[in-house]
SEFIZA-3560 file (N, C-alpha, C; in Angstrom, 3 decimals):
REM SEFIZA-3560
<numar><xx>10.942</xx><yy>0.091</yy><zz>1.697</zz><atom>N</atom></numar>
<numar><xx>10.224</xx><yy>0.440</yy><zz>2.891</zz><atom>CA</atom></numar>
<numar><xx>9.344</xx><yy>1.642</yy><zz>2.573</zz><atom>C</atom></numar>
<numar><xx>8.142</xx><yy>1.626</yy><zz>3.126</zz><atom>N</atom></numar>
<numar><xx>7.194</xx><yy>2.730</yy><zz>2.985</zz><atom>CA</atom></numar>
<numar><xx>6.536</xx><yy>2.985</yy><zz>4.326</zz><atom>C</atom></numar>
<numar><xx>6.114</xx><yy>4.190</yy><zz>4.539</zz><atom>N</atom></numar>
<numar><xx>5.283</xx><yy>4.511</yy><zz>5.681</zz><atom>CA</atom></numar>
<numar><xx>3.951</xx><yy>5.036</yy><zz>5.175</zz><atom>C</atom></numar>
<numar><xx>2.877</xx><yy>4.700</yy><zz>5.873</zz><atom>N</atom></numar>
<numar><xx>1.547</xx><yy>5.167</yy><zz>5.486</zz><atom>CA</atom></numar>
<numar><xx>0.859</xx><yy>5.730</yy><zz>6.720</zz><atom>C</atom></numar>
<numar><xx>0.279</xx><yy>6.911</yy><zz>6.578</zz><atom>N</atom></numar>
<numar><xx>-0.564</xx><yy>7.452</yy><zz>7.643</zz><atom>CA</atom></numar>
<numar><xx>-1.630</xx><yy>8.331</yy><zz>7.008</zz><atom>C</atom></numar>
<numar><xx>-2.593</xx><yy>8.742</yy><zz>7.824</zz><atom>N</atom></numar>
<numar><xx>-3.668</xx><yy>9.582</yy><zz>7.309</zz><atom>CA</atom></numar>
<numar><xx>-3.278</xx><yy>11.060</yy><zz>7.277</zz><atom>C</atom></numar>
<numar><xx>-2.074</xx><yy>11.371</yy><zz>7.716</zz><atom>N</atom></numar>
<numar><xx>-1.605</xx><yy>12.755</yy><zz>7.734</zz><atom>CA</atom></numar>
<numar><xx>-1.407</xx><yy>13.306</yy><zz>6.325</zz><atom>C</atom></numar>
<numar><xx>-1.362</xx><yy>14.605</yy><zz>6.222</zz><atom>N</atom></numar>
<numar><xx>-1.228</xx><yy>15.276</yy><zz>4.924</zz><atom>CA</atom></numar>
<numar><xx>0.178</xx><yy>15.110</yy><zz>4.350</zz><atom>C</atom></numar>
<numar><xx>0.305</xx><yy>15.365</yy><zz>3.053</zz><atom>N</atom></numar>
<numar><xx>1.617</xx><yy>15.306</yy><zz>2.400</zz><atom>CA</atom></numar>
<numar><xx>2.580</xx><yy>16.320</yy><zz>3.010</zz><atom>C</atom></numar>
<numar><xx>2.077</xx><yy>17.511</yy><zz>3.348</zz><atom>N</atom></numar>
<numar><xx>2.932</xx><yy>18.535</yy><zz>3.956</zz><atom>CA</atom></numar>
<numar><xx>3.435</xx><yy>18.059</yy><zz>5.318</zz><atom>C</atom></numar>
<numar><xx>2.569</xx><yy>17.446</yy><zz>6.086</zz><atom>N</atom></numar>
<numar><xx>2.966</xx><yy>16.899</yy><zz>7.383</zz><atom>CA</atom></numar>
<numar><xx>4.035</xx><yy>15.825</yy><zz>7.212</zz><atom>C</atom></numar>
<numar><xx>3.862</xx><yy>14.971</yy><zz>6.202</zz><atom>N</atom></numar>
<numar><xx>4.847</xx><yy>13.934</yy><zz>5.928</zz><atom>CA</atom></numar>
<numar><xx>6.197</xx><yy>14.536</yy><zz>5.549</zz><atom>C</atom></numar>
<numar><xx>6.172</xx><yy>15.558</yy><zz>4.717</zz><atom>N</atom></numar>
<numar><xx>7.418</xx><yy>16.200</yy><zz>4.289</zz><atom>CA</atom></numar>
<numar><xx>8.185</xx><yy>16.713</yy><zz>5.507</zz><atom>C</atom></numar>
<numar><xx>7.489</xx><yy>17.399</yy><zz>6.402</zz><atom>N</atom></numar>
<numar><xx>8.126</xx><yy>17.946</yy><zz>7.605</zz><atom>CA</atom></numar>
<numar><xx>8.664</xx><yy>16.826</yy><zz>8.498</zz><atom>C</atom></numar>
<numar><xx>7.880</xx><yy>15.750</yy><zz>8.651</zz><atom>N</atom></numar>
<numar><xx>8.287</xx><yy>14.621</yy><zz>9.485</zz><atom>CA</atom></numar>
<numar><xx>9.531</xx><yy>13.951</yy><zz>8.912</zz><atom>C</atom></numar>
<numar><xx>9.550</xx><yy>13.732</yy><zz>7.576</zz><atom>N</atom></numar>
<numar><xx>10.707</xx><yy>13.114</yy><zz>6.923</zz><atom>CA</atom></numar>
<numar><xx>11.957</xx><yy>13.962</yy><zz>7.117</zz><atom>C</atom></numar>
<numar><xx>11.821</xx><yy>15.273</yy><zz>6.953</zz><atom>N</atom></numar>
<numar><xx>12.968</xx><yy>16.173</yy><zz>7.122</zz><atom>CA</atom></numar>
<numar><xx>13.461</xx><yy>16.162</yy><zz>8.566</zz><atom>C</atom></numar>
<numar><xx>12.538</xx><yy>16.253</yy><zz>9.506</zz><atom>N</atom></numar>
<numar><xx>12.900</xx><yy>16.299</yy><zz>10.924</zz><atom>CA</atom></numar>
<numar><xx>13.650</xx><yy>15.043</yy><zz>11.356</zz><atom>C</atom></numar>
<numar><xx>13.177</xx><yy>13.879</yy><zz>10.894</zz><atom>N</atom></numar>
<numar><xx>13.749</xx><yy>12.604</yy><zz>11.329</zz><atom>CA</atom></numar>
<numar><xx>14.736</xx><yy>12.014</yy><zz>10.324</zz><atom>C</atom></numar>
<numar><xx>14.997</xx><yy>12.772</yy><zz>9.241</zz><atom>N</atom></numar>
<numar><xx>15.974</xx><yy>12.358</yy><zz>8.221</zz><atom>CA</atom></numar>
<numar><xx>15.681</xx><yy>10.938</yy><zz>7.699</zz><atom>C</atom></numar>
<numar><xx>14.436</xx><yy>10.702</yy><zz>7.348</zz><atom>N</atom></numar>
<numar><xx>14.036</xx><yy>9.392</yy><zz>6.834</zz><atom>CA</atom></numar>
<numar><xx>14.472</xx><yy>9.242</yy><zz>5.385</zz><atom>C</atom></numar>
<numar><xx>14.845</xx><yy>8.029</yy><zz>5.013</zz><atom>N</atom></numar>
<numar><xx>15.305</xx><yy>7.785</yy><zz>3.642</zz><atom>CA</atom></numar>
<numar><xx>14.310</xx><yy>6.923</yy><zz>2.858</zz><atom>C</atom></numar>
<numar><xx>13.043</xx><yy>6.975</yy><zz>3.241</zz><atom>N</atom></numar>
<numar><xx>12.005</xx><yy>6.232</yy><zz>2.527</zz><atom>CA</atom></numar>
<numar><xx>10.746</xx><yy>7.094</yy><zz>2.449</zz><atom>C</atom></numar>
<numar><xx>9.894</xx><yy>6.804</yy><zz>1.470</zz><atom>N</atom></numar>
<numar><xx>8.690</xx><yy>7.625</yy><zz>1.278</zz><atom>CA</atom></numar>
<numar><xx>7.629</xx><yy>7.373</yy><zz>2.339</zz><atom>C</atom></numar>
<numar><xx>6.879</xx><yy>8.416</yy><zz>2.622</zz><atom>N</atom></numar>
<numar><xx>5.703</xx><yy>8.327</yy><zz>3.482</zz><atom>CA</atom></numar>
<numar><xx>4.487</xx><yy>8.612</yy><zz>2.613</zz><atom>C</atom></numar>
<numar><xx>3.545</xx><yy>7.706</yy><zz>2.618</zz><atom>N</atom></numar>
<numar><xx>2.349</xx><yy>7.846</yy><zz>1.795</zz><atom>CA</atom></numar>
<numar><xx>1.205</xx><yy>8.400</yy><zz>2.625</zz><atom>C</atom></numar>
<numar><xx>0.435</xx><yy>9.292</yy><zz>2.031</zz><atom>N</atom></numar>
<numar><xx>-0.707</xx><yy>9.902</yy><zz>2.704</zz><atom>CA</atom></numar>
<numar><xx>-1.981</xx><yy>9.163</yy><zz>2.302</zz><atom>C</atom></numar>
<numar><xx>-2.771</xx><yy>8.773</yy><zz>3.303</zz><atom>N</atom></numar>
<numar><xx>-4.022</xx><yy>8.048</yy><zz>3.083</zz><atom>CA</atom></numar>
<numar><xx>-5.164</xx><yy>8.758</yy><zz>3.821</zz><atom>C</atom></numar>
<numar><xx>-5.484</xx><yy>9.989</yy><zz>3.408</zz><atom>N</atom></numar>
<numar><xx>-6.491</xx><yy>10.761</yy><zz>4.144</zz><atom>CA</atom></numar>
<numar><xx>-7.900</xx><yy>10.169</yy><zz>4.085</zz><atom>C</atom></numar>
<numar><xx>-8.186</xx><yy>9.346</yy><zz>3.082</zz><atom>N</atom></numar>
<numar><xx>-9.510</xx><yy>8.717</yy><zz>2.984</zz><atom>CA</atom></numar>
<numar><xx>-9.567</xx><yy>7.402</yy><zz>3.762</zz><atom>C</atom></numar>
<numar><xx>-8.426</xx><yy>6.985</yy><zz>4.308</zz><atom>N</atom></numar>
<numar><xx>-8.304</xx><yy>5.759</yy><zz>5.113</zz><atom>CA</atom></numar>
<numar><xx>-8.534</xx><yy>4.478</yy><zz>4.318</zz><atom>C</atom></numar>
<numar><xx>-8.481</xx><yy>4.555</yy><zz>3.006</zz><atom>N</atom></numar>
<numar><xx>-8.711</xx><yy>3.383</yy><zz>2.157</zz><atom>CA</atom></numar>
<numar><xx>-7.699</xx><yy>2.267</yy><zz>2.459</zz><atom>C</atom></numar>
<numar><xx>-6.426</xx><yy>2.619</yy><zz>2.533</zz><atom>N</atom></numar>
<numar><xx>-5.390</xx><yy>1.619</yy><zz>2.812</zz><atom>CA</atom></numar>
<numar><xx>-5.508</xx><yy>1.132</yy><zz>4.254</zz><atom>C</atom></numar>
<numar><xx>-5.731</xx><yy>2.041</yy><zz>5.178</zz><atom>N</atom></numar>
<numar><xx>-5.886</xx><yy>1.672</yy><zz>6.591</zz><atom>CA</atom></numar>
<numar><xx>-6.976</xx><yy>0.616</yy><zz>6.763</zz><atom>C</atom></numar>
<numar><xx>-8.103</xx><yy>0.845</yy><zz>6.107</zz><atom>N</atom></numar>
<numar><xx>-9.229</xx><yy>-0.088</yy><zz>6.235</zz><atom>CA</atom></numar>
<numar><xx>-8.916</xx><yy>-1.431</yy><zz>5.581</zz><atom>C</atom></numar>
<numar><xx>-8.267</xx><yy>-1.418</yy><zz>4.430</zz><atom>N</atom></numar>
<numar><xx>-7.925</xx><yy>-2.675</yy><zz>3.743</zz><atom>CA</atom></numar>
<numar><xx>-6.960</xx><yy>-3.519</yy><zz>4.565</zz><atom>C</atom></numar>
<numar><xx>-6.070</xx><yy>-2.877</yy><zz>5.304</zz><atom>N</atom></numar>
<numar><xx>-5.121</xx><yy>-3.610</yy><zz>6.133</zz><atom>CA</atom></numar>
<numar><xx>-5.634</xx><yy>-3.847</yy><zz>7.554</zz><atom>C</atom></numar>
<numar><xx>-6.867</xx><yy>-3.408</yy><zz>7.821</zz><atom>N</atom></numar>
<numar><xx>-7.499</xx><yy>-3.689</yy><zz>9.109</zz><atom>CA</atom></numar>
<numar><xx>-6.907</xx><yy>-2.964</yy><zz>10.290</zz><atom>C</atom></numar>
<numar><xx>-6.368</xx><yy>-1.754</yy><zz>10.066</zz><atom>N</atom></numar>
<numar><xx>-5.768</xx><yy>-1.013</yy><zz>11.175</zz><atom>CA</atom></numar>
<numar><xx>-6.603</xx><yy>0.192</yy><zz>11.610</zz><atom>C</atom></numar>
<numar><xx>-7.725</xx><yy>0.452</yy><zz>10.938</zz><atom>N</atom></numar>
<numar><xx>-8.662</xx><yy>1.493</yy><zz>11.364</zz><atom>CA</atom></numar>
<numar><xx>-9.684</xx><yy>0.771</yy><zz>12.235</zz><atom>C</atom></numar>
<numar><xx>-9.598</xx><yy>0.965</yy><zz>13.555</zz><atom>N</atom></numar>
<numar><xx>-10.325</xx><yy>0.122</yy><zz>14.500</zz><atom>CA</atom></numar>
<numar><xx>-10.960</xx><yy>0.930</yy><zz>15.615</zz><atom>C</atom></numar>
<numar><xx>-11.858</xx><yy>0.245</yy><zz>16.318</zz><atom>N</atom></numar>
<numar><xx>-12.375</xx><yy>0.804</yy><zz>17.568</zz><atom>CA</atom></numar>
<numar><xx>-11.244</xx><yy>0.782</yy><zz>18.588</zz><atom>C</atom></numar>
<numar><xx>-11.058</xx><yy>1.902</yy><zz>19.272</zz><atom>N</atom></numar>
<numar><xx>-10.063</xx><yy>2.006</yy><zz>20.325</zz><atom>CA</atom></numar>
<numar><xx>-10.767</xx><yy>2.510</yy><zz>21.573</zz><atom>C</atom></numar>
<numar><xx>-10.173</xx><yy>2.258</yy><zz>22.722</zz><atom>N</atom></numar>
<numar><xx>-10.756</xx><yy>2.716</yy><zz>23.984</zz><atom>CA</atom></numar>
<numar><xx>-9.726</xx><yy>3.517</yy><zz>24.758</zz><atom>C</atom></numar>
<numar><xx>-10.206</xx><yy>4.596</yy><zz>25.352</zz><atom>N</atom></numar>
<numar><xx>-9.361</xx><yy>5.429</yy><zz>26.196</zz><atom>CA</atom></numar>
<numar><xx>-10.244</xx><yy>6.058</yy><zz>27.259</zz><atom>C</atom></numar>
<numar><xx>-9.899</xx><yy>5.852</yy><zz>28.495</zz><atom>N</atom></numar>
<numar><xx>-10.665</xx><yy>6.390</yy><zz>29.620</zz><atom>CA</atom></numar>
<numar><xx>-12.145</xx><yy>6.032</yy><zz>29.525</zz><atom>C</atom></numar>
<numar><xx>-12.427</xx><yy>4.786</yy><zz>29.127</zz><atom>N</atom></numar>
<numar><xx>-13.795</xx><yy>4.299</yy><zz>29.080</zz><atom>CA</atom></numar>
<numar><xx>-14.591</xx><yy>4.734</yy><zz>27.860</zz><atom>C</atom></numar>
<numar><xx>-13.981</xx><yy>5.501</yy><zz>26.975</zz><atom>N</atom></numar>
<numar><xx>-14.681</xx><yy>5.945</yy><zz>25.766</zz><atom>CA</atom></numar>
<numar><xx>-14.155</xx><yy>5.171</yy><zz>24.571</zz><atom>C</atom></numar>
<numar><xx>-15.065</xx><yy>4.851</yy><zz>23.645</zz><atom>N</atom></numar>
<numar><xx>-14.700</xx><yy>4.137</yy><zz>22.425</zz><atom>CA</atom></numar>
<numar><xx>-14.719</xx><yy>5.113</yy><zz>21.257</zz><atom>C</atom></numar>
<numar><xx>-13.712</xx><yy>5.008</yy><zz>20.404</zz><atom>N</atom></numar>
<numar><xx>-13.611</xx><yy>5.886</yy><zz>19.237</zz><atom>CA</atom></numar>
<numar><xx>-12.849</xx><yy>5.141</yy><zz>18.145</zz><atom>C</atom></numar>
<numar><xx>-12.964</xx><yy>5.592</yy><zz>16.912</zz><atom>N</atom></numar>
<numar><xx>-12.210</xx><yy>5.013</yy><zz>15.808</zz><atom>CA</atom></numar>
<numar><xx>-10.833</xx><yy>5.662</yy><zz>15.725</zz><atom>C</atom></numar>
<numar><xx>-9.831</xx><yy>4.836</yy><zz>15.484</zz><atom>N</atom></numar>
<numar><xx>-8.477</xx><yy>5.346</yy><zz>15.351</zz><atom>CA</atom></numar>
<numar><xx>-7.578</xx><yy>4.318</yy><zz>14.714</zz><atom>C</atom></numar>
<numar><xx>-6.342</xx><yy>4.694</yy><zz>14.498</zz><atom>N</atom></numar>
<numar><xx>-5.364</xx><yy>3.831</yy><zz>13.847</zz><atom>CA</atom></numar>
<numar><xx>-4.647</xx><yy>2.991</yy><zz>14.899</zz><atom>C</atom></numar>
<numar><xx>-4.604</xx><yy>1.670</yy><zz>14.681</zz><atom>N</atom></numar>
<numar><xx>-3.776</xx><yy>0.799</yy><zz>15.498</zz><atom>CA</atom></numar>
<numar><xx>-2.400</xx><yy>0.777</yy><zz>14.849</zz><atom>C</atom></numar>
<numar><xx>-1.403</xx><yy>1.306</yy><zz>15.539</zz><atom>N</atom></numar>
<numar><xx>-0.048</xx><yy>1.373</yy><zz>14.972</zz><atom>CA</atom></numar>
<numar><xx>0.432</xx><yy>-0.038</yy><zz>14.682</zz><atom>C</atom></numar>
<numar><xx>0.716</xx><yy>-0.304</yy><zz>13.416</zz><atom>N</atom></numar>
<numar><xx>1.033</xx><yy>-1.652</yy><zz>12.957</zz><atom>CA</atom></numar>
<numar><xx>2.143</xx><yy>-1.583</yy><zz>11.911</zz><atom>C</atom></numar>
<numar><xx>3.018</xx><yy>-2.580</yy><zz>11.929</zz><atom>N</atom></numar>
<numar><xx>4.044</xx><yy>-2.713</yy><zz>10.901</zz><atom>CA</atom></numar>
<numar><xx>3.803</xx><yy>-4.006</yy><zz>10.148</zz><atom>C</atom></numar>
<numar><xx>3.812</xx><yy>-3.921</yy><zz>8.822</zz><atom>N</atom></numar>
<numar><xx>3.685</xx><yy>-5.085</yy><zz>7.961</zz><atom>CA</atom></numar>
<numar><xx>4.992</xx><yy>-5.258</yy><zz>7.210</zz><atom>C</atom></numar>
<numar><xx>5.569</xx><yy>-6.454</yy><zz>7.279</zz><atom>N</atom></numar>
<numar><xx>6.721</xx><yy>-6.772</yy><zz>6.435</zz><atom>CA</atom></numar>
<numar><xx>6.163</xx><yy>-7.445</yy><zz>5.196</zz><atom>C</atom></numar>
<numar><xx>6.402</xx><yy>-6.839</yy><zz>4.045</zz><atom>N</atom></numar>
<numar><xx>5.863</xx><yy>-7.335</yy><zz>2.780</zz><atom>CA</atom></numar>
<numar><xx>7.027</xx><yy>-7.731</yy><zz>1.891</zz><atom>C</atom></numar>
<numar><xx>6.997</xx><yy>-8.971</yy><zz>1.421</zz><atom>N</atom></numar>
<numar><xx>8.072</xx><yy>-9.498</yy><zz>0.590</zz><atom>CA</atom></numar>
<numar><xx>8.051</xx><yy>-8.923</yy><zz>-0.810</zz><atom>C</atom></numar>
<numar><xx>9.105</xx><yy>-9.197</yy><zz>-1.534</zz><atom>N</atom></numar>
<numar><xx>9.220</xx><yy>-8.710</yy><zz>-2.907</zz><atom>CA</atom></numar>
<numar><xx>8.097</xx><yy>-9.230</yy><zz>-3.795</zz><atom>C</atom></numar>
<numar><xx>7.503</xx><yy>-10.362</yy><zz>-3.405</zz><atom>N</atom></numar>
<numar><xx>6.399</xx><yy>-10.937</yy><zz>-4.178</zz><atom>CA</atom></numar>
<numar><xx>5.050</xx><yy>-10.305</yy><zz>-3.818</zz><atom>C</atom></numar>
<numar><xx>5.063</xx><yy>-9.340</yy><zz>-2.883</zz><atom>N</atom></numar>
<numar><xx>3.838</xx><yy>-8.640</yy><zz>-2.498</zz><atom>CA</atom></numar>
<numar><xx>3.055</xx><yy>-9.318</yy><zz>-1.391</zz><atom>C</atom></numar>
<numar><xx>3.554</xx><yy>-10.417</yy><zz>-0.861</zz><atom>N</atom></numar>
<numar><xx>2.858</xx><yy>-11.133</yy><zz>0.211</zz><atom>CA</atom></numar>
<numar><xx>3.306</xx><yy>-10.623</yy><zz>1.574</zz><atom>C</atom></numar>
<numar><xx>2.350</xx><yy>-10.554</yy><zz>2.493</zz><atom>N</atom></numar>
<numar><xx>2.658</xx><yy>-10.149</yy><zz>3.866</zz><atom>CA</atom></numar>
<numar><xx>3.407</xx><yy>-11.301</yy><zz>4.537</zz><atom>C</atom></numar>
<numar><xx>4.618</xx><yy>-11.017</yy><zz>5.002</zz><atom>N</atom></numar>
<numar><xx>5.443</xx><yy>-12.042</yy><zz>5.641</zz><atom>CA</atom></numar>
<numar><xx>5.297</xx><yy>-12.033</yy><zz>7.154</zz><atom>C</atom></numar>
<numar><xx>5.092</xx><yy>-10.852</yy><zz>7.741</zz><atom>N</atom></numar>
<numar><xx>4.962</xx><yy>-10.752</yy><zz>9.195</zz><atom>CA</atom></numar>
<numar><xx>4.192</xx><yy>-9.487</yy><zz>9.535</zz><atom>C</atom></numar>
<numar><xx>3.422</xx><yy>-9.559</yy><zz>10.625</zz><atom>N</atom></numar>
<numar><xx>2.651</xx><yy>-8.409</yy><zz>11.094</zz><atom>CA</atom></numar>
<numar><xx>3.018</xx><yy>-8.149</yy><zz>12.555</zz><atom>C</atom></numar>
<numar><xx>3.325</xx><yy>-6.898</yy><zz>12.851</zz><atom>N</atom></numar>
<numar><xx>3.578</xx><yy>-6.457</yy><zz>14.226</zz><atom>CA</atom></numar>
<numar><xx>2.411</xx><yy>-5.545</yy><zz>14.605</zz><atom>C</atom></numar>
<numar><xx>1.553</xx><yy>-5.979</yy><zz>15.505</zz><atom>N</atom></numar>
<numar><xx>0.379</xx><yy>-5.190</yy><zz>15.906</zz><atom>CA</atom></numar>
<numar><xx>0.661</xx><yy>-4.435</yy><zz>17.202</zz><atom>C</atom></numar>
<numar><xx>-0.080</xx><yy>-3.371</yy><zz>17.403</zz><atom>N</atom></numar>
<numar><xx>0.004</xx><yy>-2.537</yy><zz>18.616</zz><atom>CA</atom></numar>
<numar><xx>1.455</xx><yy>-2.187</yy><zz>18.940</zz><atom>C</atom></numar>
<numar><xx>2.129</xx><yy>-1.671</yy><zz>17.936</zz><atom>N</atom></numar>
<numar><xx>3.550</xx><yy>-1.342</yy><zz>18.019</zz><atom>CA</atom></numar>
<numar><xx>3.796</xx><yy>-0.240</yy><zz>19.050</zz><atom>C</atom></numar>
<numar><xx>4.812</xx><yy>-0.450</yy><zz>19.847</zz><atom>N</atom></numar>
<numar><xx>5.341</xx><yy>0.573</yy><zz>20.741</zz><atom>CA</atom></numar>
<numar><xx>6.661</xx><yy>1.020</yy><zz>20.128</zz><atom>C</atom></numar>
<numar><xx>6.850</xx><yy>2.305</yy><zz>19.977</zz><atom>N</atom></numar>
<numar><xx>8.006</xx><yy>2.824</yy><zz>19.243</zz><atom>CA</atom></numar>
<numar><xx>9.353</xx><yy>2.391</yy><zz>19.828</zz><atom>C</atom></numar>
<numar><xx>9.574</xx><yy>2.545</yy><zz>21.153</zz><atom>N</atom></numar>
<numar><xx>10.898</xx><yy>2.173</yy><zz>21.669</zz><atom>CA</atom></numar>
<numar><xx>11.215</xx><yy>0.689</yy><zz>21.406</zz><atom>C</atom></numar>
<numar><xx>12.330</xx><yy>0.439</yy><zz>20.735</zz><atom>N</atom></numar>
<numar><xx>12.782</xx><yy>-0.916</yy><zz>20.473</zz><atom>CA</atom></numar>
<numar><xx>12.182</xx><yy>-1.575</yy><zz>19.239</zz><atom>C</atom></numar>
<numar><xx>11.198</xx><yy>-0.930</yy><zz>18.626</zz><atom>N</atom></numar>
<numar><xx>10.519</xx><yy>-1.579</yy><zz>17.503</zz><atom>CA</atom></numar>
<numar><xx>11.415</xx><yy>-1.725</yy><zz>16.273</zz><atom>C</atom></numar>
<numar><xx>12.223</xx><yy>-0.735</yy><zz>15.994</zz><atom>N</atom></numar>
<numar><xx>13.104</xx><yy>-0.807</yy><zz>14.823</zz><atom>CA</atom></numar>
<numar><xx>14.024</xx><yy>-2.019</yy><zz>14.941</zz><atom>C</atom></numar>
<numar><xx>14.592</xx><yy>-2.237</yy><zz>16.116</zz><atom>N</atom></numar>
<numar><xx>15.481</xx><yy>-3.385</yy><zz>16.314</zz><atom>CA</atom></numar>
<numar><xx>14.713</xx><yy>-4.701</yy><zz>16.162</zz><atom>C</atom></numar>
<numar><xx>13.479</xx><yy>-4.740</yy><zz>16.647</zz><atom>N</atom></numar>
<numar><xx>12.644</xx><yy>-5.932</yy><zz>16.506</zz><atom>CA</atom></numar>
<numar><xx>12.404</xx><yy>-6.254</yy><zz>15.028</zz><atom>C</atom></numar>
<numar><xx>12.099</xx><yy>-5.223</yy><zz>14.248</zz><atom>N</atom></numar>
<numar><xx>11.852</xx><yy>-5.427</yy><zz>12.817</zz><atom>CA</atom></numar>
<numar><xx>13.133</xx><yy>-5.858</yy><zz>12.113</zz><atom>C</atom></numar>
<numar><xx>14.231</xx><yy>-5.193</yy><zz>12.415</zz><atom>N</atom></numar>
<numar><xx>15.519</xx><yy>-5.563</yy><zz>11.806</zz><atom>CA</atom></numar>
<numar><xx>15.864</xx><yy>-7.013</yy><zz>12.099</zz><atom>C</atom></numar>
<numar><xx>15.613</xx><yy>-7.461</yy><zz>13.320</zz><atom>N</atom></numar>
<numar><xx>15.872</xx><yy>-8.856</yy><zz>13.689</zz><atom>CA</atom></numar>
<numar><xx>15.038</xx><yy>-9.823</yy><zz>12.880</zz><atom>C</atom></numar>
<numar><xx>13.786</xx><yy>-9.464</yy><zz>12.627</zz><atom>N</atom></numar>
<numar><xx>12.903</xx><yy>-10.319</yy><zz>11.828</zz><atom>CA</atom></numar>
<numar><xx>13.355</xx><yy>-10.384</yy><zz>10.382</zz><atom>C</atom></numar>
<numar><xx>13.815</xx><yy>-9.261</yy><zz>9.855</zz><atom>N</atom></numar>
<numar><xx>14.288</xx><yy>-9.222</yy><zz>8.466</zz><atom>CA</atom></numar>
<numar><xx>15.559</xx><yy>-10.067</yy><zz>8.334</zz><atom>C</atom></numar>
<numar><xx>16.435</xx><yy>-9.980</yy><zz>9.313</zz><atom>N</atom></numar>
<numar><xx>17.692</xx><yy>-10.742</yy><zz>9.284</zz><atom>CA</atom></numar>
<numar><xx>17.437</xx><yy>-12.246</yy><zz>9.308</zz><atom>C</atom></numar>
<numar><xx>16.366</xx><yy>-12.663</yy><zz>9.986</zz><atom>N</atom></numar>
<numar><xx>16.045</xx><yy>-14.093</yy><zz>10.088</zz><atom>CA</atom></numar>
<numar><xx>15.400</xx><yy>-14.626</yy><zz>8.826</zz><atom>C</atom></numar>
<numar><xx>14.811</xx><yy>-13.737</yy><zz>8.020</zz><atom>N</atom></numar>
<numar><xx>14.086</xx><yy>-14.185</yy><zz>6.821</zz><atom>CA</atom></numar>
<numar><xx>15.009</xx><yy>-14.704</yy><zz>5.751</zz><atom>C</atom></numar>
//
């Protein structure tokens, strides 16, 4: 398991410590990975359009192929949803 965001390495370190995560968080400040996975998108808020990250989870198999995509993720309940998908695979 990996996490990727545009945040800095220092920010990731603090986040991992705070939440006691047992997997690496990768920093993508140039948005290269975000753009390749199609999650750097136009977003709208209060009638204004801006570029931002669409929170997305990709399940990637050992062979490197994307097995499932969860778009517009809402944090509450998402971990259980992903675990259920992994159990079914």
